[in-house]
MARMAR-473974 format. One record per residue (C-alpha): residue number from 0; residue in one letter; x, y, z. Coordinates in steps of 0.25 Angstrom, whole numbers, plus 2048, in hexadecimal, padded with zeros to 3 digits. Each point is the difference from the previous one (the first is absolute). Layout:
% residues N
site n=NUM, res=a, x=X, y=Y, z=Z
...
END
This chain:
% residues 286
site n=0, res=x, x=828, y=80F, z=7D6
site n=1, res=x, x=80D, y=807, z=805
site n=2, res=x, x=800, y=807, z=7F2
site n=3, res=x, x=7F2, y=804, z=801
site n=4, res=x, x=803, y=806, z=80E
site n=5, res=x, x=80C, y=809, z=7FB
site n=6, res=x, x=7F8, y=804, z=7F3
site n=7, res=x, x=7F4, y=804, z=80A
site n=8, res=x, x=808, y=807, z=809
site n=9, res=x, x=807, y=808, z=7F4
site n=10, res=x, x=7F3, y=803, z=7FA
site n=11, res=x, x=7F9, y=805, z=80D
site n=12, res=x, x=80C, y=808, z=805
site n=13, res=x, x=804, y=806, z=7F2
site n=14, res=x, x=7FE, y=80E, z=805
site n=15, res=x, x=809, y=7FD, z=80D
site n=16, res=x, x=80C, y=7F8, z=7FA
site n=17, res=x, x=80B, y=805, z=7F6
site n=18, res=x, x=7FE, y=7F9, z=7F2
site n=19, res=x, x=80D, y=805, z=7FC
site n=20, res=x, x=807, y=7F5, z=807
site n=21, res=x, x=7FA, y=7F6, z=7F5
site n=22, res=x, x=808, y=807, z=7F5
site n=23, res=x, x=80E, y=804, z=7FC
site n=24, res=x, x=806, y=809, z=7F6
site n=25, res=x, x=808, y=7F8, z=7F6
site n=26, res=x, x=804, y=80A, z=7F6
site n=27, res=x, x=801, y=810, z=7FE
site n=28, res=x, x=801, y=806, z=7F2
site n=29, res=x, x=806, y=80D, z=7FD
site n=30, res=x, x=7F8, y=804, z=7F4
site n=31, res=x, x=7FA, y=80D, z=7FC
site n=32, res=x, x=7F3, y=7FD, z=808
site n=33, res=x, x=807, y=7F6, z=809
site n=34, res=x, x=7FC, y=7F2, z=804
site n=35, res=x, x=7FE, y=7F7, z=80B
site n=36, res=x, x=7FE, y=7F0, z=800
site n=37, res=x, x=7FA, y=7FA, z=80D
site n=38, res=x, x=7FE, y=7F1, z=802
site n=39, res=x, x=7F7, y=7F9, z=80B
site n=40, res=x, x=809, y=7FA, z=80A
site n=41, res=x, x=7FE, y=7F1, z=802
site n=42, res=x, x=801, y=7FF, z=80F
site n=43, res=x, x=807, y=7F3, z=803
site n=44, res=x, x=800, y=801, z=80F
site n=45, res=x, x=7F6, y=7F7, z=809
site n=46, res=x, x=7F2, y=802, z=802
site n=47, res=x, x=803, y=803, z=80F
site n=48, res=x, x=80A, y=80C, z=7FB
site n=49, res=x, x=7F7, y=806, z=7F6
site n=50, res=x, x=7F4, y=800, z=80A
site n=51, res=x, x=809, y=806, z=80B
site n=52, res=x, x=804, y=80C, z=7F7
site n=53, res=x, x=7F1, y=802, z=7FD
site n=54, res=x, x=7FD, y=800, z=810
site n=55, res=x, x=80C, y=809, z=802
site n=56, res=x, x=7FA, y=80A, z=7F7
site n=57, res=x, x=7F2, y=7FF, z=805
site n=58, res=x, x=806, y=802, z=80E
site n=59, res=x, x=808, y=80C, z=7FC
site n=60, res=x, x=7F3, y=806, z=7FB
site n=61, res=x, x=7F9, y=7FD, z=80E
site n=62, res=x, x=7F8, y=7F4, z=7FC
site n=63, res=x, x=801, y=7F1, z=800
site n=64, res=x, x=7FC, y=7F3, z=7F9
site n=65, res=x, x=7F4, y=7F7, z=803
site n=66, res=x, x=801, y=7F2, z=7F9
site n=67, res=x, x=7F3, y=7F8, z=800
site n=68, res=x, x=7FF, y=7F2, z=7FD
site n=69, res=x, x=7F3, y=7F8, z=7FE
site n=70, res=x, x=7FE, y=7F1, z=7FF
site n=71, res=x, x=80E, y=7FC, z=808
site n=72, res=x, x=806, y=7F4, z=7FA
site n=73, res=x, x=80C, y=7FA, z=808
site n=74, res=x, x=804, y=7F7, z=7F4
site n=75, res=x, x=805, y=80C, z=7F7
site n=76, res=x, x=80F, y=803, z=801
site n=77, res=x, x=7FC, y=80E, z=7FE
site n=78, res=x, x=7F7, y=801, z=80C
site n=79, res=x, x=80C, y=7FC, z=809
site n=80, res=x, x=80A, y=809, z=7F9
site n=81, res=x, x=7F6, y=80B, z=802
site n=82, res=x, x=7FE, y=7FE, z=80F
site n=83, res=x, x=80F, y=7FE, z=802
site n=84, res=x, x=803, y=80D, z=7F9
site n=85, res=x, x=7F6, y=808, z=808
site n=86, res=x, x=807, y=7FC, z=80D
site n=87, res=x, x=80D, y=806, z=7FA
site n=88, res=x, x=7F8, y=80D, z=7FD
site n=89, res=x, x=7FA, y=800, z=80E
site n=90, res=x, x=80E, y=7FE, z=806
site n=91, res=x, x=806, y=80B, z=7F8
site n=92, res=x, x=7F6, y=809, z=806
site n=93, res=x, x=7F8, y=803, z=7F3
site n=94, res=x, x=7F2, y=805, z=800
site n=95, res=x, x=7F9, y=7F4, z=7FA
site n=96, res=x, x=7F4, y=7F7, z=804
site n=97, res=x, x=7FB, y=7F3, z=7FB
site n=98, res=x, x=7F2, y=7FB, z=800
site n=99, res=x, x=7FD, y=7F2, z=7FD
site n=100, res=x, x=7F3, y=7F8, z=800
site n=101, res=x, x=7FD, y=7F2, z=7FE
site n=102, res=x, x=7F9, y=7F3, z=804
site n=103, res=x, x=804, y=7FC, z=80E
site n=104, res=x, x=807, y=7F3, z=7FC
site n=105, res=x, x=809, y=808, z=7F6
site n=106, res=x, x=803, y=80B, z=809
site n=107, res=x, x=804, y=7F6, z=80B
site n=108, res=x, x=809, y=7F8, z=7F6
site n=109, res=x, x=807, y=80D, z=7FC
site n=110, res=x, x=802, y=804, z=80F
site n=111, res=x, x=807, y=7F2, z=803
site n=112, res=x, x=80A, y=803, z=7F5
site n=113, res=x, x=80E, y=800, z=806
site n=114, res=x, x=804, y=80C, z=7F6
site n=115, res=x, x=7F5, y=809, z=804
site n=116, res=x, x=7FD, y=7FD, z=80F
site n=117, res=x, x=801, y=80E, z=804
site n=118, res=x, x=7F2, y=801, z=7FA
site n=119, res=x, x=7FB, y=7F9, z=80C
site n=120, res=x, x=803, y=80E, z=808
site n=121, res=x, x=7F6, y=808, z=7F6
site n=122, res=x, x=7F2, y=803, z=804
site n=123, res=x, x=7F6, y=7F6, z=7FC
site n=124, res=x, x=7F1, y=802, z=7FF
site n=125, res=x, x=7F7, y=7F4, z=7FE
site n=126, res=x, x=7F4, y=804, z=7F8
site n=127, res=x, x=7F8, y=7F4, z=806
site n=128, res=x, x=7F1, y=7FE, z=7FC
site n=129, res=x, x=7F7, y=80C, z=7FA
site n=130, res=x, x=7F3, y=801, z=807
site n=131, res=x, x=7F4, y=7FB, z=7F8
site n=132, res=x, x=7FA, y=80F, z=800
site n=133, res=x, x=80D, y=806, z=7FA
site n=134, res=x, x=801, y=7F4, z=7F5
site n=135, res=x, x=7F1, y=804, z=7FD
site n=136, res=x, x=803, y=80E, z=7FF
site n=137, res=x, x=80C, y=7FF, z=7F8
site n=138, res=x, x=7F9, y=7F7, z=7F5
site n=139, res=x, x=7F4, y=80A, z=800
site n=140, res=x, x=807, y=80C, z=7FF
site n=141, res=x, x=80A, y=7FB, z=7F5
site n=142, res=x, x=7F4, y=7FB, z=7F7
site n=143, res=x, x=7F8, y=80E, z=803
site n=144, res=x, x=80C, y=808, z=7FD
site n=145, res=x, x=802, y=7F9, z=7F2
site n=146, res=x, x=7F1, y=803, z=7FD
site n=147, res=x, x=7FC, y=7F2, z=801
site n=148, res=x, x=7F5, y=7F8, z=808
site n=149, res=x, x=801, y=7F3, z=808
site n=150, res=x, x=7F7, y=7F5, z=805
site n=151, res=x, x=7FD, y=801, z=80E
site n=152, res=x, x=800, y=7F2, z=803
site n=153, res=x, x=80C, y=7FE, z=7F8
site n=154, res=x, x=807, y=80A, z=808
site n=155, res=x, x=7FC, y=7F9, z=80D
site n=156, res=x, x=805, y=7F2, z=7FB
site n=157, res=x, x=80D, y=808, z=7FB
site n=158, res=x, x=802, y=805, z=80E
site n=159, res=x, x=7FE, y=7F3, z=807
site n=160, res=x, x=80A, y=7F9, z=7F6
site n=161, res=x, x=80B, y=80A, z=802
site n=162, res=x, x=800, y=7FD, z=80F
site n=163, res=x, x=807, y=80D, z=803
site n=164, res=x, x=80C, y=7FB, z=7F8
site n=165, res=x, x=807, y=80D, z=7F8
site n=166, res=x, x=805, y=7F7, z=7F5
site n=167, res=x, x=7F2, y=7FA, z=7FE
site n=168, res=x, x=7FA, y=80E, z=800
site n=169, res=x, x=809, y=804, z=7F4
site n=170, res=x, x=7FE, y=7F3, z=7F9
site n=171, res=x, x=7F1, y=7FE, z=802
site n=172, res=x, x=7FD, y=80E, z=7FC
site n=173, res=x, x=809, y=800, z=7F4
site n=174, res=x, x=7FA, y=7F2, z=7FB
site n=175, res=x, x=7F2, y=805, z=801
site n=176, res=x, x=802, y=80D, z=7FA
site n=177, res=x, x=808, y=7FA, z=7F4
site n=178, res=x, x=7F5, y=7F5, z=7FB
site n=179, res=x, x=7F7, y=80B, z=7FA
site n=180, res=x, x=808, y=80D, z=801
site n=181, res=x, x=7F8, y=805, z=7F4
site n=182, res=x, x=7F3, y=7FF, z=808
site n=183, res=x, x=7FB, y=80B, z=809
site n=184, res=x, x=7FC, y=7F5, z=80B
site n=185, res=x, x=808, y=7F6, z=807
site n=186, res=x, x=7F6, y=7F4, z=802
site n=187, res=x, x=7FE, y=7F6, z=80A
site n=188, res=x, x=805, y=7F6, z=7F6
site n=189, res=x, x=80D, y=809, z=7FE
site n=190, res=x, x=803, y=800, z=80F
site n=191, res=x, x=7FE, y=7F1, z=801
site n=192, res=x, x=809, y=7FD, z=7F4
site n=193, res=x, x=80A, y=80A, z=805
site n=194, res=x, x=800, y=7FA, z=80E
site n=195, res=x, x=803, y=7F2, z=7FA
site n=196, res=x, x=80B, y=805, z=7F8
site n=197, res=x, x=806, y=808, z=80B
site n=198, res=x, x=800, y=7F3, z=80A
site n=199, res=x, x=806, y=7F7, z=7F5
site n=200, res=x, x=80B, y=80B, z=7FF
site n=201, res=x, x=801, y=801, z=80F
site n=202, res=x, x=802, y=7F1, z=801
site n=203, res=x, x=80B, y=7FF, z=7F5
site n=204, res=x, x=808, y=80D, z=803
site n=205, res=x, x=7FE, y=801, z=810
site n=206, res=x, x=7FC, y=7F4, z=806
site n=207, res=x, x=808, y=7F5, z=7F8
site n=208, res=x, x=80C, y=809, z=800
site n=209, res=x, x=7FF, y=802, z=810
site n=210, res=x, x=7FE, y=7F1, z=801
site n=211, res=x, x=80C, y=7FD, z=7F8
site n=212, res=x, x=809, y=809, z=808
site n=213, res=x, x=7FC, y=7F8, z=80E
site n=214, res=x, x=80A, y=7F6, z=806
site n=215, res=x, x=7FC, y=7F3, z=805
site n=216, res=x, x=800, y=805, z=80E
site n=217, res=x, x=7F7, y=80C, z=7FC
site n=218, res=x, x=7F6, y=7F7, z=7FA
site n=219, res=x, x=7FF, y=7F7, z=80C
site n=220, res=x, x=7FE, y=80D, z=808
site n=221, res=x, x=7F5, y=805, z=7F8
site n=222, res=x, x=7FA, y=7F2, z=7FE
site n=223, res=x, x=7FF, y=800, z=80F
site n=224, res=x, x=7F7, y=80C, z=800
site n=225, res=x, x=7F6, y=7FA, z=7F7
site n=226, res=x, x=7FA, y=7F9, z=80C
site n=227, res=x, x=7FB, y=80D, z=805
site n=228, res=x, x=7F4, y=807, z=7FA
site n=229, res=x, x=806, y=80E, z=802
site n=230, res=x, x=80B, y=803, z=80A
site n=231, res=x, x=80B, y=7F7, z=804
site n=232, res=x, x=807, y=800, z=80E
site n=233, res=x, x=80E, y=7FF, z=801
site n=234, res=x, x=7FF, y=7F6, z=80B
site n=235, res=x, x=7F7, y=7F7, z=7F7
site n=236, res=x, x=80A, y=801, z=7F5
site n=237, res=x, x=80C, y=7FC, z=809
site n=238, res=x, x=7F7, y=7F4, z=803
site n=239, res=x, x=7FD, y=7FC, z=7F3
site n=240, res=x, x=80E, y=802, z=7FA
site n=241, res=x, x=808, y=7FA, z=80B
site n=242, res=x, x=809, y=80B, z=7FF
site n=243, res=x, x=806, y=809, z=80A
site n=244, res=x, x=7FB, y=80E, z=803
site n=245, res=x, x=80B, y=806, z=7FA
site n=246, res=x, x=7FF, y=7F9, z=7F3
site n=247, res=x, x=7F1, y=803, z=7FF
site n=248, res=x, x=803, y=80E, z=803
site n=249, res=x, x=80A, y=800, z=7F5
site n=250, res=x, x=7F6, y=7FA, z=7F5
site n=251, res=x, x=7F5, y=809, z=805
site n=252, res=x, x=809, y=80D, z=7FE
site n=253, res=x, x=804, y=7FC, z=7F2
site n=254, res=x, x=7F2, y=7FD, z=7FC
site n=255, res=x, x=7FB, y=80E, z=806
site n=256, res=x, x=80B, y=807, z=7F9
site n=257, res=x, x=7FC, y=7F9, z=7F2
site n=258, res=x, x=7F2, y=805, z=802
site n=259, res=x, x=7FA, y=7F2, z=800
site n=260, res=x, x=7FB, y=801, z=80F
site n=261, res=x, x=7FE, y=80B, z=80A
site n=262, res=x, x=7FF, y=803, z=80E
site n=263, res=x, x=7F2, y=800, z=806
site n=264, res=x, x=804, y=802, z=80E
site n=265, res=x, x=80A, y=7FB, z=80B
site n=266, res=x, x=803, y=7F2, z=7FB
site n=267, res=x, x=7F6, y=800, z=7F5
site n=268, res=x, x=802, y=800, z=7F1
site n=269, res=x, x=7F7, y=7FD, z=7F4
site n=270, res=x, x=802, y=800, z=7F1
site n=271, res=x, x=802, y=80D, z=7FB
site n=272, res=x, x=802, y=7FE, z=7F1
site n=273, res=x, x=7F2, y=7FF, z=7FA
site n=274, res=x, x=7FC, y=7F2, z=7FB
site n=275, res=x, x=80D, y=7FA, z=803
site n=276, res=x, x=7FA, y=7F7, z=80B
site n=277, res=x, x=7F6, y=7F9, z=7F6
site n=278, res=x, x=80C, y=800, z=7F6
site n=279, res=x, x=809, y=7F9, z=80A
site n=280, res=x, x=7F5, y=7F6, z=804
site n=281, res=x, x=7FE, y=7FC, z=7F1
site n=282, res=x, x=80F, y=7FE, z=7FF
site n=283, res=x, x=7FF, y=7F6, z=80B
site n=284, res=x, x=7F5, y=7F8, z=7FA
site n=285, res=x, x=808, y=7FE, z=7F2
END
């Protein structure tokens, strides 16, 4: 990942940085026509210093560097190295910015890593759920702009199944589209199969992974919320868990930061991650 960032920066900024720094003169001939030998330099410096040189040249040219990362994965050493190195760039006053996107539980885990705790001061934007109207509009426009047709009832079922979750919007749309990509129309059957495949992937890639990351106390807190049909009050959770208000508040905040639950008003919380309530209930039955 780090090498891709470096090469991508060099490619995008090729007109602003000095390529001669990548070469050295190794020989000069005094012949009738003259000759010169040039070899590419193998830069043995660290990634941090190579990138620092690129950014310095960009800053001298009156611009900066924006690094974007999708699908944040806190288990990758390179992800931690990137964030830690970015802190050095900021401390040195370089014109550089870092934009990262990821699922709430992965972002939360990254922010809690001791090496990159400074990221907690970064501006955070929680996408939240997308309105059904916008989900429908996104599906229809994408299909029409690519000269395909879609079954109206299939679109309706897709919108309901997506439940405003951005990940599912991408996944349901992709799976339904890909089933018969050579056909002019995306049928109702395509949508039904696409929804099923997407839900299975959601269970494996999101819900199961999120459940595995929970501590025993996290699970107790969430299971206590299952007694309520919708919102749970802090007072009820304190009573059910037999824990102090401070302890319940700590569990509550951790689950909110992980994107599993969300606030619904003063002292009220509810499940935020789509389908996780049902998934958790099923795990309790096993």
